[in-house]
N, C-alpha and C positions, 0 to 999 in steps of 0.2 A: 322467419320461422319455417322449418322444413316439415312438410306434410308427407308422411309415408303413404305409398300406394296401397298398403295393406290395411289401412284404417277404414273403419266404417264411417258413414255420414254423421252418426251421433258422436263418435269419438272425435272427429274433426271439429264438430260444433263446439264441444267442450274445450278443445285445445285453443280454438280461436277466442272463446269467451274468457278463458284464463289469461290469454295474452293481451287482451284489451284492458288498459289501465286508465284510460281517459274517463270512462263511465263506470259507475259502481255496479250496475246490473245490466250489462249490454245484452240486447236481444239479437241473437244470431240464428240464422236458418241456412242449412246446407242442403242442397238438393243435388241428386245425381243426374247429370244430363245424359250420359251414355255409359253403359257397362261395356267398355271396350274389350274386356277379357272374357265376357260371357258369349262367346260365339259358337254357333253350330253351322253345319253345312247341309243344305237341302238340295236334293237332285230328284230327277224322275218326273212323275206326272203331277207337277205343281206349276201354278202360274208364276209364282215369285221364287225362283230357284236361286241358289248361290248362298253366300254367307249371310246369316241372319243373327240378330242379337236377341238373347232372352234376358228378361229383366230381373231374374232371381237365380239362385244357385241351382234350382230345378223347377221345371214347369211340366204339367201333364201334356201328353201328346195333343189333346184337343186344342190347346192354345196354339201350338205350332200349326196344326191343320187349318185353323181359322186365319192365321197370319199369312200363310203362303197360298191359300186358296187351292186346295187339292182337287184334281180332276175327279168328278163323280165316278168315272170308270175305274179308278184305282181300287184294287181289292186287297192289297197288302202293303205293309210298311216294313222296310228293312233298316235295322239300326246297328251301327258299329260304335261301340263305346269308346274305343281308343284305337290307335294305329295297329296294334298287334292282336286285337280281340277278334274273335269269330263274329260273324254277322248273326243277329237275332232277327227272326221273321215273325210277324204277327198279322192276324187276319183283321182287316179294317171293318169287317161286318160284325165282329165281336165287340159288344159295348164295353167290355173290360179293357180293350186295347186303348181307348181314349184316355184312360187313367195312368198309363205307363209314363214314368217320369223320364224327361229328357234333360241331360246335363250339359254344361259347357264342354265343348270339344267333341260332342257326338256328331256322327254323320247319319243323316236320315234320308232314305229314298222311298218314294211312293211309286208303286208299280202294280201291274196286273199280271195274269198268267202268261200273256203273250209278249209282255214288255221285257226286253233284255236287260235285266237289272245289273248295274255295274258293281253293286256292293255284294253280289252273291259270290264272293270269294271266301277263302278260308285263311287269309293271312297275306304275308308279303315274302318276297325274296330280294336279295341284294346282289347287284352285279357291278363289277369294276374291271379295270384293265383296258384291253384293246377293244373297246365297245363304243359305239357312237353316243349312246345316252346311258350313262352310268347312274347308279343310285338305287333307291328303294322302289320296288315295283310290286304291283298287285299280283298275287299268286292265285291261279285257278286250279281246281282239282284236276289231276291228270296231266298238268303241264309238264312238258319235257324240256331238257336243256336247250335243244335247238329252237324250240318255240320261244323260250325265254330270251334267247339271243335276238331272234327276229322281232319280238315285242319291244326290245330295247334299242331298236334302230339298226340292228345288224352289227357284225364285227367290223373292225378296221382292218382292211387288207385281207390276208388269208392266214389267220393265226393257227398255230399248231395244236394247242391243247386248251382245255378248260380245267381248272381246279375247283372242286366243290367242297366247301367246308360245311359240315353238318354237326350240330351239337348232339352229343350222345347222352345216354341216360344219366351219367354222372356229371354232366356239364362240360366235359372236355370236347374239343373239336376233332372230328374224324375227317381226314382229307383224302379225297379220291381224285385221280387224274383221268381225263378222257381225251381221246384223240379226235379232235374236231374234224380233221380232214377225212378220217375214216367214216365218221358219222355222216358227214355231208355226202360222201360217195356211196353210202348205203352198205358199207362194209363192217360197220359196228353198230351196236344197239344205241339208240338215243335214250339216255336214262331219264326216268321220271323224277321230278323234283319233289321236295317236301317243303312246307311252309318254314320260313326262317333260313333256308339255304343261302350260303354266301358263295357267289360264283366269281372267279377271276379268270379272265380271258388272257392267254399268254401267247406271244409270238415265239 
């Protein structure tokens, strides 16, 4: 008998009961040992950081706070709902904050005003080509092309140009070329990036 991963415990119980023919009224109990898909990621001022498991489709923040043992000095929580979402910031001193729902896939960071919060970004950029560490990277407000290259481990060799693809208002991609050697020499302006920019480094 094949059990789908999308079934609930009750549905699986009924499937097993209907499949048992040796007994007229079989007693079956199915318990969930681990919700492997219900993961969240916790960083910042907490004792138990890293990947954590929540036991339901959504839990209030106070459940997470109790589980990870938040530092009493933390004054705020930052939440990113998905990879492309902006970061939501909430005051931990506000009682209403404890009731904010946390969902699988959320990233949660506990911080104070002096702590350099890593989630305080406004999205991602993507970089490929002649670069040491390609892929999706966190974007910070005001980030420039050369800063993005440096944050990605630097370029390979001495590439000539970078192509930036940026989605326009109508969904089409606008492509701009930049002379990397001129930027590096201080002879050209280092352009400011936008969230979602796609950068290709070319020799």
